[in-house]
C-alpha positions in Angstrom: 0.0 0.0 0.0 3.0 2.3 -0.4 3.8 2.5 -4.1 6.2 5.5 -3.8 8.1 3.7 -1.2 8.5 0.7 -3.5 9.5 2.9 -6.4 12.2 4.7 -4.4 13.5 1.4 -3.1 13.7 0.0 -6.6 15.7 3.0 -7.7 18.0 3.1 -4.6 18.8 -0.6 -4.5 19.4 -0.5 -8.3 22.8 1.2 -7.4 23.7 -1.7 -5.0 26.1 -4.1 -6.6 27.5 -5.9 -3.6 27.2 -5.9 0.2 29.7 -3.1 0.6 27.5 -0.8 -1.4 24.9 -1.0 1.3 27.0 1.4 3.4 25.9 4.2 1.1 22.2 3.5 1.9 23.1 3.5 5.6 24.8 6.8 5.1 21.6 8.2 3.6 19.8 7.0 6.7 22.3 8.6 9.0 22.0 11.9 7.1 18.3 11.6 7.5 18.6 11.3 11.3 20.8 14.5 11.4 18.2 16.4 9.3 15.4 15.1 11.4 17.1 16.2 14.6 18.2 19.5 13.1 14.7 20.4 12.0 13.3 19.5 15.4 15.9 21.8 17.0 14.9 24.7 14.6 11.2 24.1 15.4 11.8 24.0 19.1 13.7 27.3 18.9 10.8 28.9 17.0 8.5 27.7 19.8 10.5 29.3 22.5 13.3 26.9 23.5 16.8 28.3 24.2 19.2 27.5 21.3 21.6 25.5 23.6 18.6 23.5 24.9 17.3 22.8 21.4 20.7 21.6 20.3 21.1 19.2 23.2 17.6 17.9 22.7 18.3 17.3 19.0 21.5 15.4 19.8 19.6 13.2 22.4 16.8 12.6 19.9 19.2 11.4 17.3 20.5 8.8 19.7 17.0 7.3 20.6 16.6 3.6 19.8 14.3 3.9 16.8 17.1 5.5 14.8 19.6 2.8 15.5 18.1 0.7 12.7 18.9 3.3 10.1 22.6 3.0 11.1 22.7 -0.7 11.1 20.2 -1.8 8.5 20.3 -0.4 5.0 16.7 -1.3 4.2 15.3 1.4 6.5 17.4 4.2 5.1 14.1 6.2 4.8 13.3 5.9 8.5 13.9 9.5 9.4 13.3 11.1 6.0 9.6 10.2 5.6 8.4 11.5 9.1 10.1 14.8 8.2 7.8 15.2 5.2 4.7 14.0 7.1 5.3 16.1 10.2 6.0 19.3 8.3 3.1 18.8 6.0 0.7 18.6 8.9 2.1 21.8 10.5 2.0 23.6 7.1 -1.6 22.6 6.6 -2.6 23.9 10.1 -0.7 27.2 9.5 -2.4 27.7 6.2 -5.8 27.0 7.7 -5.5 29.5 10.5 -3.9 32.1 8.3 -6.3 31.5 5.5 -3.5 30.8 3.0 -4.8 28.3 0.4 -1.4 27.6 -1.0 -0.1 26.3 2.3 -3.3 24.2 2.7 -2.7 22.7 -0.7 1.0 22.0 0.0 0.1 20.4 3.4 -2.5 18.2 1.9 -0.3 17.1 -1.0 2.7 16.5 1.3 0.5 14.3 3.5 -0.8 12.3 0.6 2.8 11.7 -0.7 3.9 10.6 2.8 1.0 8.1 2.9 2.2 6.7 -0.4 5.7 6.4 0.9 5.0 4.9 4.4 1.7 5.5 6.1 2.8 5.3 9.8 5.3 8.1 9.2 2.5 10.5 8.4 1.4 10.4 12.0 4.5 12.2 13.2 2.4 15.4 12.6 0.6 14.4 15.8 4.0 14.4 17.6 5.0 17.8 16.4 1.6 19.2 17.3 1.9 17.7 20.8 5.5 19.0 21.3 4.5 22.5 20.1 1.4 22.6 22.4 3.4 21.3 25.4 6.0 24.1 24.9 3.4 26.8 24.1 0.3 25.9 26.1 -3.0 27.0 24.6 -6.7 26.7 25.4 -8.5 23.4 25.3 -10.8 24.8 22.6 -7.8 25.7 20.4 -6.4 22.2 21.0 -9.6 20.5 20.0 -9.9 22.6 16.9 -6.3 21.9 15.8 -6.7 18.2 16.5 -9.9 18.1 14.6 -8.4 19.8 11.6 -5.3 17.5 11.7 -7.6 14.4 11.9 -9.6 15.7 8.9 -6.4 16.2 7.0 -5.1 12.7 7.7 -8.5 11.1 6.9 -8.9 13.0 3.7 -5.3 12.4 2.5 -5.5 8.7 3.6 -8.6 8.2 1.4 -6.9 9.8 -1.6 -3.7 7.8 -1.0 -5.6 4.6 -0.6 -7.4 5.1 -3.8 -4.2 5.8 -5.7 -2.5 2.7 -4.0 -5.5 0.4 -5.0 -5.3 1.6 -8.6 -1.6 1.0 -8.7 -2.1 -2.4 -7.1 -4.7 -3.3 -9.6 -2.5 -2.3 -12.5 0.5 -4.1 -11.2 -1.5 -7.1 -9.9 -0.2 -6.6 -6.3 -2.1 -8.4 -3.5 -3.2 -6.6 -0.4 -1.0 -7.5 2.6 -2.7 -9.0 5.7 -0.9 -6.3 7.8 -3.3 -3.6 6.5 -6.4 -5.5 7.6 -8.3 -3.4 10.2 -9.7 -4.3 13.6 -13.4 -4.9 13.1 -14.7 -6.5 16.3 -15.2 -5.2 19.8 -13.1 -8.0 21.3 -10.3 -7.2 18.8 -10.5 -3.5 19.8 -10.2 -4.3 23.5 -7.3 -6.6 22.9 -5.6 -3.9 20.8 -6.0 -1.2 23.4 -4.7 -3.5 26.1 -1.7 -4.3 24.0 -1.1 -0.7 23.1 -1.1 0.4 26.7 1.2 -2.4 27.8 3.7 -2.4 25.0 4.1 0.7 22.8 3.5 3.2 25.6 5.6 1.1 28.0 8.5 0.9 25.6 8.4 4.6 24.7 8.5 5.5 28.4 11.8 3.7 28.7 14.0 6.0 26.6 17.4 4.6 25.7 16.6 1.2 27.4 16.6 -1.3 24.6 16.3 -4.6 26.5 13.1 -6.5 26.5 11.8 -6.0 30.0 9.8 -8.2 32.3 6.5 -6.8 33.6 8.1 -5.8 36.9 11.0 -4.1 35.1 8.6 -2.3 32.9 6.6 -1.0 35.8 9.7 0.1 37.7 11.3 1.9 34.8 8.4 3.2 32.7 6.1 4.0 35.7 8.2 6.8 37.1 8.8 8.3 33.6 5.1 8.3 32.9 4.4 9.9 36.4 6.9 12.7 35.9 5.7 13.3 32.3 2.0 13.5 33.2 2.6 15.6 36.3 5.0 18.1 34.6 2.6 18.5 31.6 -0.3 19.1 33.9 1.6 21.8 35.9 2.6 23.5 32.6 -1.0 24.0 31.5 -3.0 27.1 32.4 -6.4 27.8 33.7 -8.6 25.7 36.1 -7.8 22.2 37.2 -10.4 20.9 34.8 -8.8 22.7 31.9 -5.4 21.4 32.9 -6.6 17.8 33.1 -8.3 18.1 29.7 -5.2 19.7 28.1 -3.0 16.9 29.5 -5.3 14.2 28.3 -5.2 15.7 24.8 -1.4 15.9 24.9 -1.3 12.2 25.8 -3.8 11.5 23.0 -1.5 13.2 20.5 1.3 10.9 21.9 -0.8 7.8 21.2 -1.9 8.9 17.8 1.7 9.1 16.6 1.3 5.3 16.4 -2.3 5.4 15.5 -1.9 3.0 12.5 -1.0 0.2 14.9 -4.2 1.0 16.9 -6.5 0.2 13.9 -4.8 -2.7 12.2 -5.0 -6.3 13.3 -1.3 -6.9 13.5 0.4 -6.1 16.8 4.1 -5.7 16.4 6.8 -4.0 18.6 9.7 -2.8 16.5 11.5 0.5 17.0 11.2 1.3 13.3 7.4 1.7 13.8 8.0 3.9 16.9 9.8 7.0 15.8 6.9 9.3 16.5 5.8 7.9 19.9 9.4 7.5 21.2 10.6 11.0 20.2 7.4 12.6 21.4 7.6 10.8 24.8 11.2 11.8 25.2 10.6 15.5 24.5 7.5 15.5 26.7 9.6 14.1 29.5 12.2 16.8 29.1 9.6 19.5 29.0 7.8 18.0 32.1 11.1 17.6 34.0 12.0 21.2 33.3 8.6 22.3 34.6 8.9 20.3 37.8 12.4 21.8 38.4 10.9 25.3 38.0 8.1 24.4 40.5 10.6 23.1 43.0 12.9 26.1 42.7 10.0 28.4 43.0 8.8 26.9 46.2 12.3 26.9 47.6 12.5 30.6 46.7 9.2 31.4 48.3 10.4 29.8 51.5 13.3 32.2 51.6 10.8 35.0 50.9 12.6 35.9 47.7 10.8 38.3 45.3 12.8 37.0 42.3 11.2 34.6 39.9 12.8 31.1 40.1 14.7 30.2 37.0 16.3 26.8 36.4 20.0 27.5 35.9 21.2 26.9 32.3 24.3 25.2 33.6 22.3 22.6 35.5 20.2 21.7 32.5 23.3 21.6 30.2 25.2 19.4 32.6 22.3 16.9 33.0 21.7 16.7 29.3 25.4 16.1 28.6 25.3 13.2 31.1 22.3 11.8 29.3 23.9 12.2 25.9 27.1 10.5 27.0 25.1 7.6 28.4 23.0 7.5 25.2 26.1 7.4 23.0 27.4 4.4 24.9 24.0 2.7 24.7 23.7 3.4 21.0 27.1 2.0 20.2 26.4 -1.1 22.3 23.0 -1.8 20.8 24.1 -1.3 17.2 27.0 -3.7 17.8 24.8 -6.3 19.5 21.9 -6.2 17.1 23.6 -5.5 13.7 27.4 -5.5 13.6 28.4 -8.7 15.4 25.5 -10.8 14.0 26.4 -9.7 10.5 30.1 -10.4 10.9 29.4 -13.8 12.4 26.8 -14.7 9.7 29.1 -13.7 6.8 32.0 -15.6 8.2 30.0 -18.8 8.7 28.4 -18.6 5.2 31.8 -17.9 3.6 33.2 -21.0 5.3 30.4 -23.1 4.0 30.7 -21.8 0.5 34.4 -22.6 0.3 33.3 -26.1 -0.6 31.3 -25.0 -3.6 32.5 -26.2 -7.0 30.5 -25.3 -10.1 31.6 -28.6 -11.8 30.6 -30.8 -8.8 27.5 -29.0 -7.5 24.4 -28.3 -9.5 22.6 -26.5 -6.7 23.1 -24.9 -3.3 20.5 -25.9 -0.7 20.2 -24.1 2.7 19.1 -26.4 5.5 17.3 -24.4 8.1 15.1 -25.0 11.1 13.4 -21.9 12.3 12.6 -23.3 15.7 16.3 -23.4 16.6 17.0 -19.7 16.4 17.1 -17.9 19.7 15.3 -14.6 20.4 17.3 -11.4 20.9 17.2 -9.6 24.2 17.1 -6.2 22.5 14.0 -4.7 21.1 14.6 -3.6 17.5 14.3 -4.8 13.9 15.0 -8.5 14.5 13.1 -10.8 16.9 15.9 -13.3 16.6 19.7 -12.9 17.1 20.4 -13.5 13.4 18.3 -12.6 10.4 19.1 -16.0 8.9 16.2 -17.3 11.0 13.9 -15.8 8.3 13.6 -18.1 5.3 13.9 -15.3 2.8 17.3 -14.0 4.0 19.7 -16.8 3.3 19.3 -17.0 -0.5 20.1 -13.4 -1.4 23.0 -13.4 1.2 24.5 -16.4 -0.5 24.1 -14.9 -4.0 25.9 -11.7 -2.9 28.7 -13.8 -1.3 29.1 -15.8 -4.5 29.3 -12.6 -6.5 32.1 -11.3 -4.2 33.9 -14.6 -4.8 33.8 -13.9 -8.6 31.1 -16.4 -9.5 28.1 -15.8 -11.7 25.4 -16.1 -9.0 22.6 -15.9 -11.5 23.6 -19.3 -12.9 23.5 -21.0 -9.5 20.3 -22.4 -8.2 19.8 -21.7 -4.4 16.9 -23.2 -2.5 15.9 -23.4 1.2 15.0 -26.8 2.6 13.9 -28.0 6.0 15.0 -31.7 5.8 18.2 -33.4 4.6 15.9 -35.8 2.7 15.2 -32.9 0.3 18.8 -32.7 -0.8 20.5 -34.6 -3.7 24.0 -35.9 -4.0 25.0 -33.2 -6.4 23.9 -30.4 -4.0 26.1 -28.3 -1.7 24.3 -28.3 1.6 24.7 -25.2 3.7 23.5 -26.4 7.1 22.5 -23.5 9.3 21.5 -25.7 12.2 25.0 -25.8 13.8 25.2 -22.1 13.6 21.8 -21.7 15.2 22.7 -24.2 18.0 25.8 -22.2 18.8 23.8 -19.0 19.1 21.4 -20.7 21.4 24.3 -21.4 23.8 25.2 -17.7 24.0 23.9 -15.6 26.8 24.1 -12.3 24.8 24.5 -11.3 21.2 27.7 -9.5 21.9 29.3 -12.8 22.6 29.1 -13.7 19.0 32.7 -12.7 18.7 33.6 -15.6 21.0 32.5 -18.2 18.4 35.1 -20.4 16.8 35.5 -18.1 13.8 38.6 -15.9 14.5 37.7 -13.7 11.6 34.9 -12.1 13.7 
C-alpha cells in the first residue's frame, strides 16, 4: 500500500552491486537522522526553546533507539526522512488554515498524501509535532480541540486519496493486499488492541534509551516513574482551572498515542522500533519539558520559603550538565545496541556462510541448498528490527545473502540455483548443503548477542 516507497527502493537498490555498497544507503539513513534532529531543533527554537537546549535535545533525539536501525540496516534508510515530510506537511496545513492561506493548505494536503504513499505510519509524526508545540506553548483546550480536529480531517482525507491511488496501482501491477493492512473490526479485537497498546508501545516509549526487552516488573519500575513525571509536569505546565489542565493533559497524551495510530487500527500487533519513531521522540521531548517544569516548581517553592521576590529560573548550567550526562550515556548505549543487534551478528553470519561456500564447486555441485530449522533460532534480548539474534532465522534472508557472497567470490550467481530446505531428505548428492543448524545451535548457547565474537571463527 505504499507505491512510492516501493519505487524509491527499486531506484536506490538498483545502485547496490554488492554488500559493501549498502553502506551508502546507511549513510543516507544517518544523514536523515541528522536532518530530522536539526529540523526539530529549529522548530523547538521557534516555539521558544533556548538554542543551547534545542541543540542538546536534538542530539539526544538522534540517539534514541528507533534511529539505531537506520545506522545498522540499509533497508530502513528512509526511516527519518519520511516522518520529516509527514510532520512538516501537517504543520504547514494547520498554519495555512488558521492564516487563510490556500497555497499552504494545498501544500500540506499534497505532502500528507505523498507521505502516505511512501510509508503511512510516518505520516502520523504530525501528531507528535503538534503535541510538542502545544506542550511548549500551552494554549486553550478549545484551540487544541480545533487543531486536532483539523489534523484528523487532513489525515483522513489524504489517507482516502492515497488509498485510492494505491489500490489503482495495485490493480494495474496485480499486487495483492498484505494482511498487515487489515483493520480491527470486532469489539473484542479493539479491547485486545487497546490493552496491547497500553502495555507495550507506551511502556517501551516510556523507557528511553533502554533497549532490552523487560519483564512486567522491570517495565513498571522503569516506565512507571517516567510516565508519572511526564503527566505531572505536563499538567503543571498548562494554564487555567484544574479541569482545563486535566483536559489539556489528556489531549497531549492522546497526541502521543496517535503518533502510532496506524497500529491501533490494524490487526497486526508488532513491537519494532522502526514503527515507533513518533511515539518515542514525542515521549522523550514530553519528558524533558515536564522535568524542566517540575524543576521550576521546586525552585519556585524553595525561593518562596526564603521570601525571595525574584522569579525562580532553572540554571542553564544545570540543564546543560544533566543533558550532557544523558547524551554520553546514550552514545554508549547506541554503540552497544548497534554492535549487538547489527554489527556482530552480520560479521558472524558472513564468516559462517563464507566458510560453508568454500566447498562450492561449479563442476561438482548443481545446486546450493540451505538447510534451516526456524525453531532453533534464539530470540534477541534487545528490542529492534530483529526478533531473533540472526536474520538468517527468516527463510527469505539466506538465498540473497548467499548470492551476494558468490558474486564477491567472482562467481556468476545468476547461474547458481539456491533453495531453502527443512530436511536433509530434500537434498540430492549433487547439492552443496549449507547447514544453518549448527550455527543456530551455537547462538542458542550464547547468553548475549555481543558474545558472537567468541565463536570459533577468529575472523569475527
